[in-house]
C-alpha positions as CSV (number, residue, x, y, z in Angstrom):
1,M,-46.7,-41.8,65.2
2,D,-45.8,-40.1,61.9
3,E,-49.3,-40.6,60.5
4,S,-51.0,-39.0,63.6
5,R,-53.4,-36.1,62.8
6,V,-53.8,-33.1,65.1
7,L,-56.8,-30.8,64.6
8,F,-56.7,-27.2,65.8
9,I,-60.0,-25.4,66.0
10,G,-59.9,-21.6,66.4
11,T,-57.2,-19.0,66.2
12,L,-54.0,-18.4,68.2
13,S,-52.4,-15.5,66.3
14,H,-48.6,-15.7,65.9
15,Q,-48.3,-18.5,68.6
16,F,-50.0,-21.0,66.3
17,D,-47.0,-21.4,64.0
18,Y,-44.6,-22.2,66.9
19,L,-47.1,-24.6,68.3
20,R,-47.5,-26.3,64.9
21,S,-43.7,-26.5,64.7
22,C,-43.4,-28.1,68.2
23,I,-46.0,-30.7,67.4
24,E,-44.3,-31.6,64.1
25,D,-41.0,-31.9,66.0
26,E,-42.6,-34.5,68.2
27,G,-43.2,-36.6,65.0
28,L,-47.0,-36.2,65.2
29,G,-47.5,-35.4,61.6
30,G,-49.5,-32.4,60.2
31,V,-51.7,-30.0,62.0
32,D,-55.0,-29.0,60.4
33,Q,-56.5,-25.7,61.4
34,M,-60.1,-24.6,61.1
35,S,-62.4,-22.1,62.6
36,A,-65.4,-23.1,64.8
37,P,-68.1,-21.8,62.3
38,S,-66.7,-24.1,59.6
39,V,-67.4,-27.2,61.8
40,M,-70.8,-28.2,60.5
41,N,-70.8,-31.9,61.3
42,R,-68.7,-34.6,62.8
43,D,-67.0,-35.9,59.6
44,F,-64.1,-33.6,60.2
45,L,-63.3,-35.5,63.4
46,V,-62.9,-38.9,61.8
47,G,-59.2,-39.8,61.8
48,A,-58.1,-37.2,64.4
49,D,-55.8,-38.4,67.1
50,A,-55.9,-35.1,69.0
51,V,-58.1,-32.0,69.0
52,I,-57.0,-28.6,70.3
53,F,-59.5,-25.8,71.0
54,G,-58.1,-22.2,70.8
55,P,-58.8,-19.5,73.3
56,D,-61.5,-17.9,71.0
57,I,-63.8,-20.9,71.4
58,T,-66.4,-20.4,74.1
59,V,-66.8,-23.0,76.9
60,R,-70.3,-23.8,75.7
61,R,-69.1,-24.4,72.2
62,C,-66.2,-26.5,73.5
63,V,-68.6,-28.7,75.4
64,E,-70.8,-29.2,72.4
65,L,-67.8,-30.1,70.2
66,C,-66.4,-32.4,72.9
67,R,-69.5,-34.6,72.6
68,G,-68.8,-34.9,68.9
69,V,-65.1,-35.8,69.6
70,Q,-66.0,-38.6,72.0
71,A,-68.7,-40.0,69.8
72,S,-66.8,-39.8,66.5
73,S,-63.1,-40.3,67.2
74,G,-62.1,-40.6,70.9
75,A,-59.3,-38.2,70.3
76,S,-57.3,-36.5,73.0
77,I,-58.7,-33.1,73.7
78,T,-56.8,-30.0,74.8
79,V,-58.3,-26.6,75.6
80,I,-56.3,-23.3,75.5
81,S,-58.0,-20.6,77.5
82,K,-57.3,-17.1,78.8
83,E,-59.0,-17.9,82.1
84,L,-61.6,-20.2,83.6
85,D,-63.7,-20.2,86.7
86,E,-64.1,-23.4,88.7
87,V,-67.5,-24.2,87.2
88,D,-66.4,-23.9,83.6
89,E,-63.2,-25.9,84.3
90,L,-65.4,-28.7,85.7
91,R,-67.7,-28.6,82.7
92,L,-64.8,-29.1,80.4
93,I,-63.4,-32.0,82.4
94,V,-66.8,-33.7,82.5
95,A,-67.0,-33.2,78.7
96,G,-63.8,-35.2,78.3
97,V,-61.1,-32.6,78.1
98,C,-57.7,-34.1,78.9
99,F,-55.6,-31.0,79.3
100,I,-56.3,-27.3,79.9
101,S,-53.5,-24.8,79.1
102,F,-53.7,-21.1,80.0
103,L,-52.3,-18.2,78.1
104,P,-49.4,-17.6,77.5
105,I,-49.1,-21.2,76.4
106,R,-45.9,-23.3,76.4
107,P,-46.1,-25.0,73.0
108,R,-43.3,-27.5,73.7
109,V,-45.2,-28.7,76.8
110,I,-48.5,-29.1,74.9
111,A,-46.7,-31.0,72.1
112,A,-45.0,-33.3,74.6
113,R,-48.3,-34.0,76.3
114,L,-50.0,-34.8,73.0
115,A,-47.2,-37.1,72.0
116,G,-47.5,-39.0,75.3
117,Q,-51.2,-39.3,75.0
118,I,-51.2,-40.5,71.4
119,S,-48.4,-42.9,72.1
120,R,-50.4,-44.6,74.9
121,H,-53.4,-45.0,72.6
122,E,-51.4,-46.0,69.5
123,G,-53.2,-48.7,67.5
124,E,-56.6,-47.6,68.9
125,G,-57.9,-45.8,65.9
126,P,-61.3,-44.1,65.7
127,D,-62.8,-47.4,64.4
128,T,-62.0,-49.2,67.6
129,A,-65.1,-50.7,69.1
130,L,-66.2,-50.4,72.7
131,S,-67.3,-53.7,74.3
132,F,-69.4,-54.4,77.4
133,R,-71.2,-57.6,78.2
134,G,-71.9,-58.5,74.6
135,L,-72.6,-55.0,73.4
136,Q,-70.4,-53.6,70.7
137,A,-70.3,-49.9,70.1
138,F,-68.8,-48.3,67.0
139,P,-68.5,-44.6,67.6
140,V,-67.6,-43.5,64.0
141,E,-70.5,-45.5,62.5
142,H,-72.8,-44.3,65.2
143,L,-73.8,-48.0,65.8
144,V,-74.4,-50.2,68.8
145,T,-75.1,-54.0,68.3
146,F,-75.8,-57.0,70.5
147,D,-75.0,-60.4,68.8
148,G,-74.9,-58.5,65.5
149,E,-78.4,-57.0,66.1
150,P,-78.4,-53.2,65.9
151,L,-80.0,-51.1,68.5
152,D,-82.4,-48.4,67.4
153,L,-81.0,-45.6,69.7
154,T,-81.8,-41.9,69.5
155,K,-78.8,-39.5,69.3
156,T,-79.1,-38.8,73.1
157,E,-79.3,-42.5,74.0
158,F,-76.3,-43.3,71.8
159,E,-74.2,-40.6,73.3
160,L,-75.2,-41.5,76.8
161,L,-74.3,-45.2,76.3
162,I,-71.0,-44.3,74.6
163,H,-70.2,-42.0,77.6
164,L,-70.9,-44.8,80.1
165,M,-69.0,-47.4,78.1
166,H,-65.8,-45.2,78.0
167,S,-65.6,-45.7,81.8
168,P,-67.6,-48.8,82.7
169,R,-66.4,-49.0,86.4
170,R,-67.2,-45.4,87.2
171,V,-70.4,-44.1,89.0
172,H,-71.6,-41.1,87.0
173,T,-73.5,-38.6,89.0
174,H,-76.8,-37.1,88.0
175,A,-75.2,-33.6,87.7
176,A,-72.3,-34.8,85.6
177,L,-74.5,-36.7,83.2
178,S,-76.8,-33.8,82.8
179,R,-73.9,-31.4,82.1
180,W,-72.6,-34.0,79.6
181,L,-75.9,-34.4,77.7
182,W,-77.3,-30.9,77.9
183,D,-74.6,-28.5,79.1
184,D,-77.0,-27.3,81.8
185,D,-75.8,-26.0,85.1
186,S,-79.3,-25.4,86.5
187,E,-81.1,-27.8,88.7
188,V,-80.7,-31.4,87.5
189,D,-83.9,-32.8,85.9
190,H,-83.8,-36.3,87.3
191,H,-86.9,-37.4,85.6
192,R,-85.6,-36.3,82.2
193,L,-82.4,-38.2,82.7
194,E,-84.1,-41.3,84.1
195,A,-86.4,-41.4,81.1
196,H,-83.4,-41.6,78.7
197,I,-81.8,-44.3,80.9
198,C,-85.0,-46.4,81.0
199,R,-85.6,-46.2,77.3
200,M,-82.0,-47.1,76.5
201,R,-82.2,-50.0,79.0
202,K,-85.5,-51.3,77.5
203,K,-84.1,-51.2,74.0
204,V,-81.1,-53.4,75.0
205,L,-83.4,-55.9,76.7
206,Q,-85.8,-56.0,73.8
207,I,-83.1,-57.5,71.5
208,G,-82.0,-60.1,74.1
209,G,-79.3,-58.0,75.7
210,P,-78.4,-57.8,79.4
211,S,-79.6,-55.3,82.0
212,I,-76.7,-53.0,81.7
213,V,-77.4,-49.8,83.7
214,S,-77.9,-49.7,87.4
215,S,-79.0,-46.8,89.6
216,V,-76.8,-45.8,92.6
217,R,-79.4,-44.3,94.9
218,G,-78.9,-40.6,95.6
219,V,-75.8,-40.5,93.4
220,G,-76.3,-41.5,89.7
221,Y,-75.8,-44.4,87.3
222,R,-73.2,-46.9,86.3
223,L,-72.9,-49.9,84.0
224,M,-73.8,-53.2,85.7
225,T,-71.2,-55.9,85.5
226,D,-72.0,-59.6,85.7
227,V,-70.8,-59.7,89.3
228,Q,-73.0,-56.8,90.3
229,L,-76.0,-58.4,88.5
230,A,-75.4,-61.7,90.4
231,D,-75.2,-59.8,93.7
232,A,-78.4,-58.0,92.9
233,I,-80.2,-61.3,92.2
234,A,-78.8,-63.1,95.2
């Protein structure tokens, strides 16, 4: 793990130096620090094994950046916060946050968690493709193919498919998908979500791919396995 890269976004005053020291003591390599305004695109995420958001980063900004982390690197995500209400904590979990640490932090605990998380995923670099029923997704390249044929997906369709492929057995609720895509806690726009799902499904079918997304009535969506497809046809 000596070549692992940890990215810290934000500020943590005097505690950051101790946190950096604890992370390095775990053999995780260097820690790069940058402020949120300097994060202009996703290139900075490529090669990151873990991302930590400091307490000065708002929940809304964290959710926006988490989408970039999942789509670009699949890194472990930790959020340091002063306090969170239940809604904001749920928003972060849905966005892919692995750990939430409250001030005052325990740097050695954070470092140990990161070491365990990175160790479990060692060898699964950011170039690792996601596979599902012939589909190949390459998050860093922002590319999805079927039998070598690329899909012409919009940014939203791509992020939606990547999110589903990260947990193919899970049923994703309408509310959770809406929070993931648009960071919107208002009433769920079912028609808007359904439109993206239908267009994505149609594009996969147009290049000879399988019917991959099924609707769970009154709940949400999930990827459709071969067994579920056979049951639906029977």
